[in-house]
DODO-904614 format. One record per residue: z, y, x of N, C-alpha, C in turn; residue number from 1. Coordinates in steps of 0.05 Angstrom, whole numbers, plus 32768, in hexadecimal, padded with zeros to 4 digits. Atoms other than C-alpha are relative to their C-alpha. Layout:
% residues N
<site n_up="Z" n_north="Y" n_east="X" ca_up="Z" ca_north="Y" ca_east="X" c_up="Z" c_north="Y" c_east="X" i="NUM"/>
...
This chain:
% residues 131
<site n_up="8017" n_north="7FE1" n_east="8010" ca_up="8198" ca_north="7FC6" ca_east="8087" c_up="800D" c_north="7FF2" c_east="7FE0" i="1"/>
<site n_up="8012" n_north="800C" n_east="8019" ca_up="8193" ca_north="7FB8" ca_east="803A" c_up="7FEB" c_north="8006" c_east="8000" i="2"/>
<site n_up="8021" n_north="7FFE" n_east="8002" ca_up="814B" ca_north="7FA3" ca_east="802B" c_up="7FFD" c_north="8023" c_east="7FE7" i="3"/>
<site n_up="800C" n_north="7FE8" n_east="8009" ca_up="8154" ca_north="7FDB" ca_east="7FF5" c_up="8002" c_north="8021" c_east="800B" i="4"/>
<site n_up="8001" n_north="7FE4" n_east="7FF0" ca_up="8168" ca_north="8014" ca_east="8028" c_up="7FDF" c_north="8007" c_east="8017" i="5"/>
<site n_up="8012" n_north="7FF8" n_east="7FF1" ca_up="812B" ca_north="8001" ca_east="8041" c_up="7FEE" c_north="801D" c_east="8003" i="6"/>
<site n_up="801F" n_north="7FFA" n_east="8003" ca_up="80F1" ca_north="802D" ca_east="8051" c_up="7FE3" c_north="7FF5" c_east="8007" i="7"/>
<site n_up="800D" n_north="801A" n_east="7FF9" ca_up="80B6" ca_north="800C" ca_east="804A" c_up="7FDD" c_north="800E" c_east="7FF8" i="8"/>
<site n_up="801C" n_north="7FF3" n_east="7FF3" ca_up="8066" ca_north="8028" ca_east="8066" c_up="7FED" c_north="7FE8" c_east="7FF7" i="9"/>
<site n_up="800D" n_north="8013" n_east="8006" ca_up="8036" ca_north="8005" ca_east="8040" c_up="7FE2" c_north="8001" c_east="7FFE" i="10"/>
<site n_up="8020" n_north="7FF1" n_east="7FF0" ca_up="7FE7" ca_north="8001" ca_east="8062" c_up="7FF4" c_north="7FED" c_east="7FEF" i="11"/>
<site n_up="8010" n_north="800C" n_east="800C" ca_up="7FB5" ca_north="7FE9" ca_east="803B" c_up="7FDE" c_north="8015" c_east="7FFA" i="12"/>
<site n_up="801A" n_north="7FEB" n_east="800F" ca_up="7F69" ca_north="800A" ca_east="8031" c_up="7FFC" c_north="7FFF" c_east="7FD9" i="13"/>
<site n_up="8002" n_north="8008" n_east="8017" ca_up="7F6C" ca_north="7FEC" ca_east="7FEC" c_up="8014" c_north="8008" c_east="7FEA" i="14"/>
<site n_up="7FE8" n_north="7FF7" n_east="8003" ca_up="7F9A" ca_north="8016" ca_east="7FC0" c_up="8009" c_north="7FF0" c_east="7FE7" i="15"/>
<site n_up="7FEB" n_north="800F" n_east="8012" ca_up="7FA2" ca_north="7FDE" ca_east="7F89" c_up="8016" c_north="7FF7" c_east="8009" i="16"/>
<site n_up="7FE7" n_north="800D" n_east="7FF2" ca_up="7FC3" ca_north="7FB8" ca_east="7FB9" c_up="800E" c_north="8016" c_east="8013" i="17"/>
<site n_up="7FEC" n_north="7FEC" n_east="7FFF" ca_up="7FED" ca_north="7FF2" ca_east="7FCE" c_up="8012" c_north="7FFD" c_east="7FE8" i="18"/>
<site n_up="7FF5" n_north="7FFA" n_east="8016" ca_up="7FFD" ca_north="7FFA" ca_east="7F91" c_up="8018" c_north="7FE6" c_east="7FF2" i="19"/>
<site n_up="7FF1" n_north="8019" n_east="7FFE" ca_up="800E" ca_north="7FAB" ca_east="7F82" c_up="800C" c_north="7FF8" c_east="8019" i="20"/>
<site n_up="7FF5" n_north="8003" n_east="7FF5" ca_up="8030" ca_north="7FA8" ca_east="7FC0" c_up="8025" c_north="800E" c_east="8001" i="21"/>
<site n_up="7FE8" n_north="7FEC" n_east="800D" ca_up="8062" ca_north="7FE2" ca_east="7FB0" c_up="800A" c_north="8002" c_east="7FE4" i="22"/>
<site n_up="7FF4" n_north="8002" n_east="8013" ca_up="8073" ca_north="7FC8" ca_east="7F70" c_up="8011" c_north="7FE7" c_east="8004" i="23"/>
<site n_up="7FEC" n_north="801F" n_east="7FFB" ca_up="8088" ca_north="7F80" ca_east="7F8E" c_up="8015" c_north="8014" c_east="8009" i="24"/>
<site n_up="7FE4" n_north="8000" n_east="7FF3" ca_up="80B3" ca_north="7FA8" ca_east="7FB5" c_up="8019" c_north="800E" c_east="7FF5" i="25"/>
<site n_up="7FE7" n_north="7FF2" n_east="801A" ca_up="80D4" ca_north="7FD5" ca_east="7F7B" c_up="800A" c_north="7FED" c_east="7FF9" i="26"/>
<site n_up="7FE5" n_north="8011" n_east="8007" ca_up="80E2" ca_north="7F98" ca_east="7F5E" c_up="8010" c_north="7FE6" c_east="8010" i="27"/>
<site n_up="7FE1" n_north="8008" n_east="7FF6" ca_up="8103" ca_north="7F7F" ca_east="7F96" c_up="8018" c_north="8013" c_east="8006" i="28"/>
<site n_up="7FEF" n_north="7FE9" n_east="8002" ca_up="812B" ca_north="7FC1" ca_east="7F91" c_up="8000" c_north="800C" c_east="801A" i="29"/>
<site n_up="8006" n_north="7FF5" n_east="7FE2" ca_up="8107" ca_north="7FE4" ca_east="7FD1" c_up="7FF5" c_north="8010" c_east="7FE5" i="30"/>
<site n_up="8014" n_north="7FF1" n_east="800A" ca_up="80F3" ca_north="801E" ca_east="7FAE" c_up="7FF5" c_north="801C" c_east="8010" i="31"/>
<site n_up="8010" n_north="7FE6" n_east="7FDF" ca_up="80E9" ca_north="804C" ca_east="7FF2" c_up="7FEF" c_north="7FF8" c_east="8005" i="32"/>
<site n_up="801E" n_north="8003" n_east="8002" ca_up="809E" ca_north="8045" ca_east="7FF7" c_up="7FE7" c_north="801B" c_east="8009" i="33"/>
<site n_up="801C" n_north="7FEB" n_east="8009" ca_up="8062" ca_north="806F" ca_east="8008" c_up="7FEF" c_north="7FEB" c_east="801A" i="34"/>
<site n_up="801E" n_north="800E" n_east="8002" ca_up="8018" ca_north="8057" ca_east="8015" c_up="7FF4" c_north="8017" c_east="8017" i="35"/>
<site n_up="8015" n_north="7FFA" n_east="7FF7" ca_up="7FE8" ca_north="805A" ca_east="8049" c_up="7FDF" c_north="7FF6" c_east="7FFB" i="36"/>
<site n_up="8017" n_north="8013" n_east="8006" ca_up="7F9F" ca_north="8049" ca_east="8040" c_up="7FF3" c_north="7FF4" c_east="8013" i="37"/>
<site n_up="8009" n_north="7FFB" n_east="7FE6" ca_up="7F91" ca_north="8045" ca_east="808E" c_up="800F" c_north="7FFA" c_east="800E" i="38"/>
<site n_up="7FF7" n_north="8003" n_east="7FE6" ca_up="7FAC" ca_north="802F" ca_east="80C9" c_up="8005" c_north="801D" c_east="8014" i="39"/>
<site n_up="7FFC" n_north="7FE9" n_east="7FF8" ca_up="7F9D" ca_north="8079" ca_east="80EB" c_up="8017" c_north="8011" c_east="7FF2" i="40"/>
<site n_up="7FEF" n_north="7FEF" n_east="800F" ca_up="7FC2" ca_north="8094" ca_east="80B0" c_up="8014" c_north="7FFF" c_east="8001" i="41"/>
<site n_up="7FDE" n_north="800E" n_east="7FF4" ca_up="8004" ca_north="8060" ca_east="80BA" c_up="8005" c_north="8010" c_east="8014" i="42"/>
<site n_up="7FF2" n_north="8000" n_east="7FDA" ca_up="8004" ca_north="8076" ca_east="8104" c_up="8010" c_north="801A" c_east="7FF4" i="43"/>
<site n_up="8007" n_north="7FDE" n_east="800E" ca_up="8006" ca_north="80C4" ca_east="80E6" c_up="8019" c_north="7FFE" c_east="7FF0" i="44"/>
<site n_up="7FEA" n_north="7FFE" n_east="8017" ca_up="803C" ca_north="80B8" ca_east="80B6" c_up="8027" c_north="7FF2" c_east="800D" i="45"/>
<site n_up="7FE3" n_north="8015" n_east="7FF6" ca_up="806B" ca_north="8085" ca_east="80E1" c_up="8004" c_north="8016" c_east="8016" i="46"/>
<site n_up="8000" n_north="7FE7" n_east="7FEF" ca_up="805F" ca_north="80BE" ca_east="8114" c_up="8019" c_north="801A" c_east="7FFD" i="47"/>
<site n_up="7FF0" n_north="7FE6" n_east="8001" ca_up="8082" ca_north="80F3" ca_east="80F0" c_up="8013" c_north="7FF9" c_east="7FE7" i="48"/>
<site n_up="7FE7" n_north="8002" n_east="8015" ca_up="80B3" ca_north="80CF" ca_east="80B7" c_up="8005" c_north="7FE4" c_east="8012" i="49"/>
<site n_up="7FFD" n_north="8014" n_east="7FF9" ca_up="80DC" ca_north="809A" ca_east="80C7" c_up="8002" c_north="7FE9" c_east="7FEA" i="50"/>
<site n_up="8008" n_north="8004" n_east="8013" ca_up="80CF" ca_north="805E" ca_east="80A4" c_up="800C" c_north="7FDE" c_east="800E" i="51"/>
<site n_up="7FF6" n_north="8018" n_east="7FF4" ca_up="80ED" ca_north="8013" ca_east="80AE" c_up="8001" c_north="7FE9" c_east="800A" i="52"/>
<site n_up="8015" n_north="8019" n_east="8001" ca_up="80BA" ca_north="7FE1" ca_east="809A" c_up="7FE6" c_north="8005" c_east="7FFF" i="53"/>
<site n_up="8025" n_north="7FEE" n_east="800D" ca_up="8067" ca_north="7FE6" ca_east="809A" c_up="8003" c_north="7FE0" c_east="7FF0" i="54"/>
<site n_up="8017" n_north="8019" n_east="800A" ca_up="8044" ca_north="7FB1" ca_east="8070" c_up="7FE6" c_north="800F" c_east="7FFA" i="55"/>
<site n_up="801F" n_north="7FF0" n_east="7FEC" ca_up="7FFD" ca_north="7FB6" ca_east="808B" c_up="7FF1" c_north="7FED" c_east="7FF5" i="56"/>
<site n_up="8010" n_north="8018" n_east="800C" ca_up="7FC1" ca_north="7F8B" ca_east="806E" c_up="7FEA" c_north="800A" c_east="802A" i="57"/>
<site n_up="8012" n_north="8002" n_east="7FF1" ca_up="7F8A" ca_north="7F7C" ca_east="80AB" c_up="7FEF" c_north="8011" c_east="7FFB" i="58"/>
<site n_up="8023" n_north="7FF5" n_east="8008" ca_up="7F4E" ca_north="7F91" ca_east="808E" c_up="7FFB" c_north="8013" c_east="7FFC" i="59"/>
<site n_up="800B" n_north="7FEF" n_east="800A" ca_up="7F40" ca_north="7FD8" ca_east="808F" c_up="7FFB" c_north="8016" c_east="8012" i="60"/>
<site n_up="8010" n_north="7FF6" n_east="7FEC" ca_up="7F1C" ca_north="8010" ca_east="80A7" c_up="800E" c_north="8012" c_east="800F" i="61"/>
<site n_up="7FF8" n_north="7FF3" n_east="7FE5" ca_up="7F23" ca_north="8043" ca_east="80E3" c_up="8019" c_north="7FF7" c_east="800A" i="62"/>
<site n_up="7FFB" n_north="8011" n_east="7FED" ca_up="7F5B" ca_north="801C" ca_east="80F7" c_up="800C" c_north="7FEE" c_east="7FED" i="63"/>
<site n_up="7FF7" n_north="8010" n_east="8004" ca_up="7F6D" ca_north="7FDE" ca_east="80E9" c_up="801D" c_north="7FF0" c_east="8001" i="64"/>
<site n_up="7FE6" n_north="8004" n_east="7FFA" ca_up="7FB2" ca_north="7FB6" ca_east="80E3" c_up="8002" c_north="7FF6" c_east="8019" i="65"/>
<site n_up="7FF7" n_north="800A" n_east="7FE3" ca_up="7FB1" ca_north="7F91" ca_east="8120" c_up="7FFB" c_north="801B" c_east="8011" i="66"/>
<site n_up="7FF7" n_north="7FF0" n_east="7FF9" ca_up="7FA5" ca_north="7FD3" ca_east="8139" c_up="8010" c_north="8018" c_east="8004" i="67"/>
<site n_up="7FE7" n_north="7FEF" n_east="800C" ca_up="7FD1" ca_north="7FF7" ca_east="811A" c_up="801D" c_north="7FF8" c_east="8007" i="68"/>
<site n_up="7FE8" n_north="8018" n_east="7FFA" ca_up="8007" ca_north="7FB9" ca_east="812E" c_up="8000" c_north="800B" c_east="802C" i="69"/>
<site n_up="7FFF" n_north="7FFD" n_east="7FE1" ca_up="7FEE" ca_north="7FC6" ca_east="8179" c_up="8010" c_north="8019" c_east="800F" i="70"/>
<site n_up="7FF9" n_north="7FE7" n_east="7FF6" ca_up="7FF9" ca_north="8015" ca_east="8177" c_up="8022" c_north="8007" c_east="7FF8" i="71"/>
<site n_up="7FED" n_north="8001" n_east="8007" ca_up="803A" ca_north="800D" ca_east="8154" c_up="8018" c_north="7FF5" c_east="8016" i="72"/>
<site n_up="7FE0" n_north="8017" n_east="7FF0" ca_up="805A" ca_north="7FD7" ca_east="8188" c_up="7FF9" c_north="8010" c_east="8022" i="73"/>
<site n_up="8006" n_north="7FF0" n_east="7FE8" ca_up="803B" ca_north="8008" ca_east="81C2" c_up="800F" c_north="801B" c_east="8004" i="74"/>
<site n_up="7FF3" n_north="7FDB" n_east="8005" ca_up="8061" ca_north="804E" ca_east="81A7" c_up="8023" c_north="7FF1" c_east="8005" i="75"/>
<site n_up="7FE2" n_north="8006" n_east="7FEE" ca_up="80AC" ca_north="8045" ca_east="81CE" c_up="8014" c_north="800C" c_east="7FDD" i="76"/>
<site n_up="7FEF" n_north="7FF5" n_east="8019" ca_up="80C4" ca_north="8067" ca_east="8186" c_up="7FF1" c_north="7FF3" c_east="7FE9" i="77"/>
<site n_up="8007" n_north="8005" n_east="8008" ca_up="809F" ca_north="803E" ca_east="8161" c_up="800A" c_north="7FDD" c_east="7FFA" i="78"/>
<site n_up="8004" n_north="8016" n_east="8001" ca_up="80A4" ca_north="7FF7" ca_east="8176" c_up="8009" c_north="7FEB" c_east="7FFC" i="79"/>
<site n_up="7FE8" n_north="8016" n_east="8013" ca_up="80E7" ca_north="7FDD" ca_east="8155" c_up="7FF5" c_north="7FF7" c_east="7FE9" i="80"/>
<site n_up="8009" n_north="8009" n_east="8021" ca_up="80BF" ca_north="7FDD" ca_east="8110" c_up="7FFA" c_north="7FEE" c_east="8000" i="81"/>
<site n_up="800F" n_north="8025" n_east="800C" ca_up="80AF" ca_north="7F98" ca_east="80F2" c_up="7FF0" c_north="8010" c_east="7FF3" i="82"/>
<site n_up="8014" n_north="8003" n_east="800E" ca_up="806F" ca_north="7F94" ca_east="80D9" c_up="7FFA" c_north="7FEA" c_east="7FFE" i="83"/>
<site n_up="8012" n_north="801E" n_east="8014" ca_up="8059" ca_north="7F68" ca_east="80A2" c_up="7FD6" c_north="8002" c_east="7FFE" i="84"/>
<site n_up="8024" n_north="800C" n_east="8007" ca_up="800B" ca_north="7F4E" ca_east="80A5" c_up="7FFB" c_north="7FFF" c_east="7FE6" i="85"/>
<site n_up="8001" n_north="8009" n_east="8012" ca_up="7FEE" ca_north="7F46" ca_east="8068" c_up="7FE0" c_north="7FFD" c_east="8006" i="86"/>
<site n_up="801A" n_north="7FFF" n_east="7FFC" ca_up="7FA7" ca_north="7F2C" ca_east="8066" c_up="7FF9" c_north="7FE6" c_east="7FE4" i="87"/>
<site n_up="8004" n_north="8006" n_east="8020" ca_up="7F76" ca_north="7F0C" ca_east="8032" c_up="7FF9" c_north="7FD7" c_east="800B" i="88"/>
<site n_up="8009" n_north="8015" n_east="7FFB" ca_up="7F5B" ca_north="7ECD" ca_east="805C" c_up="801B" c_north="7FF9" c_east="801F" i="89"/>
<site n_up="7FEA" n_north="8008" n_east="7FEC" ca_up="7F9A" ca_north="7EA0" ca_east="8081" c_up="7FE6" c_north="7FF7" c_east="8013" i="90"/>
<site n_up="8008" n_north="8009" n_east="7FE7" ca_up="7F70" ca_north="7E9B" ca_east="80C8" c_up="8011" c_north="7FF9" c_east="8011" i="91"/>
<site n_up="7FE9" n_north="800C" n_east="7FF3" ca_up="7F8E" ca_north="7E72" ca_east="80FB" c_up="8002" c_north="8019" c_east="8018" i="92"/>
<site n_up="8000" n_north="7FED" n_east="7FE9" ca_up="7F78" ca_north="7EA6" ca_east="812D" c_up="800E" c_north="8019" c_east="7FFF" i="93"/>
<site n_up="7FF1" n_north="7FF1" n_east="800E" ca_up="7F8A" ca_north="7EE1" ca_east="8104" c_up="8023" c_north="7FFB" c_east="8005" i="94"/>
<site n_up="7FDE" n_north="8003" n_east="8008" ca_up="7FDA" ca_north="7EC4" ca_east="80FD" c_up="8009" c_north="7FFD" c_east="801F" i="95"/>
<site n_up="7FFB" n_north="7FF6" n_east="7FE2" ca_up="7FD6" ca_north="7EBF" ca_east="8144" c_up="8003" c_north="8015" c_east="8010" i="96"/>
<site n_up="800F" n_north="7FDC" n_east="7FFD" ca_up="7FBF" ca_north="7F04" ca_east="8156" c_up="8019" c_north="800D" c_east="7FFF" i="97"/>
<site n_up="7FEC" n_north="7FF2" n_east="800F" ca_up="7FF5" ca_north="7F1E" ca_east="8129" c_up="801F" c_north="7FF7" c_east="8015" i="98"/>
<site n_up="7FE5" n_north="8009" n_east="7FF5" ca_up="8032" ca_north="7EF7" ca_east="814E" c_up="7FFF" c_north="7FFE" c_east="801E" i="99"/>
<site n_up="7FFC" n_north="7FEC" n_east="7FE5" ca_up="8018" ca_north="7F0D" ca_east="8190" c_up="7FF9" c_north="8012" c_east="8003" i="100"/>
<site n_up="8007" n_north="7FE6" n_east="7FF9" ca_up="8005" ca_north="7F4A" ca_east="8184" c_up="8024" c_north="8013" c_east="7FF9" i="101"/>
<site n_up="7FE5" n_north="7FFE" n_east="7FFE" ca_up="8052" ca_north="7F49" ca_east="816A" c_up="800C" c_north="800C" c_east="7FE3" i="102"/>
<site n_up="7FF3" n_north="8005" n_east="801F" ca_up="8050" ca_north="7F43" ca_east="811E" c_up="801F" c_north="7FFC" c_east="7FFD" i="103"/>
<site n_up="7FE7" n_north="8010" n_east="8007" ca_up="8091" ca_north="7F42" ca_east="8103" c_up="7FFC" c_north="7FE4" c_east="7FED" i="104"/>
<site n_up="7FFF" n_north="800B" n_east="800E" ca_up="8071" ca_north="7F16" ca_east="80D0" c_up="7FE2" c_north="7FF8" c_east="7FE8" i="105"/>
<site n_up="801D" n_north="8012" n_east="8000" ca_up="802E" ca_north="7EF8" ca_east="80AE" c_up="7FFF" c_north="7FF5" c_east="7FDB" i="106"/>
<site n_up="8000" n_north="800A" n_east="801B" ca_up="801B" ca_north="7EF3" ca_east="805E" c_up="7FE8" c_north="8002" c_east="7FF7" i="107"/>
<site n_up="8021" n_north="7FFF" n_east="800C" ca_up="7FDE" ca_north="7EDE" ca_east="8034" c_up="7FFC" c_north="800A" c_east="7FE7" i="108"/>
<site n_up="8008" n_north="7FF7" n_east="802C" ca_up="7FC7" ca_north="7F04" ca_east="7FEC" c_up="7FF3" c_north="7FE1" c_east="8001" i="109"/>
<site n_up="7FEB" n_north="7FF2" n_east="800F" ca_up="7FD5" ca_north="7EFB" ca_east="7FC0" c_up="8012" c_north="7FFB" c_east="8001" i="110"/>
<site n_up="7FE6" n_north="8003" n_east="8005" ca_up="801B" ca_north="7EF8" ca_east="7FBF" c_up="8010" c_north="8007" c_east="7FEF" i="111"/>
<site n_up="7FEB" n_north="8000" n_east="801A" ca_up="805C" ca_north="7EF5" ca_east="7F96" c_up="8011" c_north="800F" c_east="8008" i="112"/>
<site n_up="7FE6" n_north="7FF3" n_east="7FEB" ca_up="8096" ca_north="7F14" ca_east="7FA1" c_up="8013" c_north="7FF7" c_east="800B" i="113"/>
<site n_up="7FF2" n_north="8010" n_east="7FEA" ca_up="80BA" ca_north="7EDE" ca_east="7FB1" c_up="7FFC" c_north="7FFA" c_east="8016" i="114"/>
<site n_up="8009" n_north="7FFA" n_east="7FE7" ca_up="8091" ca_north="7ED9" ca_east="7FEF" c_up="7FFB" c_north="8015" c_east="800C" i="115"/>
<site n_up="7FFA" n_north="7FE8" n_east="7FF3" ca_up="8093" ca_north="7F1F" ca_east="7FFF" c_up="8015" c_north="7FFF" c_east="7FFA" i="116"/>
<site n_up="7FE6" n_north="7FF7" n_east="8001" ca_up="80D9" ca_north="7F1E" ca_east="7FF1" c_up="8010" c_north="7FEE" c_east="801B" i="117"/>
<site n_up="7FFB" n_north="800D" n_east="7FE9" ca_up="80E8" ca_north="7EE6" ca_east="801A" c_up="7FF2" c_north="8003" c_east="801C" i="118"/>
<site n_up="8006" n_north="7FF3" n_east="7FEA" ca_up="80BC" ca_north="7EFE" ca_east="8054" c_up="8015" c_north="801D" c_east="8014" i="119"/>
<site n_up="7FF8" n_north="7FEC" n_east="7FFE" ca_up="80DC" ca_north="7F40" ca_east="8052" c_up="801D" c_north="7FF7" c_east="8010" i="120"/>
<site n_up="7FE7" n_north="8005" n_east="7FF0" ca_up="8122" ca_north="7F1F" ca_east="8059" c_up="8004" c_north="7FF6" c_east="800F" i="121"/>
<site n_up="8001" n_north="801F" n_east="7FE0" ca_up="8112" ca_north="7EEB" ca_east="8093" c_up="8003" c_north="8016" c_east="8018" i="122"/>
<site n_up="8007" n_north="7FF8" n_east="7FDE" ca_up="80FB" ca_north="7F23" ca_east="80BF" c_up="8016" c_north="8012" c_east="8004" i="123"/>
<site n_up="7FD6" n_north="7FF3" n_east="7FFD" ca_up="8145" ca_north="7F4F" ca_east="80AB" c_up="8012" c_north="7FFE" c_east="800A" i="124"/>
<site n_up="7FF5" n_north="8006" n_east="7FF8" ca_up="8163" ca_north="7F20" ca_east="80C0" c_up="8000" c_north="7FF4" c_east="8023" i="125"/>
<site n_up="8008" n_north="8001" n_east="7FE2" ca_up="8140" ca_north="7F11" ca_east="8100" c_up="800A" c_north="8015" c_east="800D" i="126"/>
<site n_up="7FF8" n_north="7FF0" n_east="7FEF" ca_up="814D" ca_north="7F59" ca_east="810A" c_up="801D" c_north="8002" c_east="7FFD" i="127"/>
<site n_up="7FEB" n_north="7FF8" n_east="8004" ca_up="818F" ca_north="7F5B" ca_east="80F4" c_up="800D" c_north="7FF7" c_east="801D" i="128"/>
<site n_up="7FF3" n_north="8013" n_east="7FEE" ca_up="819A" ca_north="7F1C" ca_east="8130" c_up="7FF5" c_north="800E" c_east="8015" i="129"/>
<site n_up="8005" n_north="7FF4" n_east="7FE4" ca_up="817C" ca_north="7F45" ca_east="8165" c_up="800A" c_north="801E" c_east="8007" i="130"/>
<site n_up="7FFC" n_north="7FDF" n_east="7FEE" ca_up="818E" ca_north="7F8A" ca_east="815B" c_up="8021" c_north="8006" c_east="8011" i="131"/>
């Protein structure tokens, strides 16, 4: 699957950050993108529509990125979804927890289009290899 065909869900409680990620995805040719302001909203959207890729912040109210990730991985209809975790702090325990919880990757703010694109492509390659 081509990355431009992917439907992304960008999850962040900060609207400016959602806009930035969405803008970077657009520059990468990914125009199919929806937004959610926290994990609860995101989970509802994931259950009601088909998405291919989730980019989620870790620190959010109501349901944080780790709880969202666990919920996605616990759901048979969603667990195949790659989740790229985004955080402002590159804490070692967060990186370990993200990996253990089944995150497809991890990215630290602020990041460039090149970093995001590289991560997305790596994850897609990995998925294609295991599909």
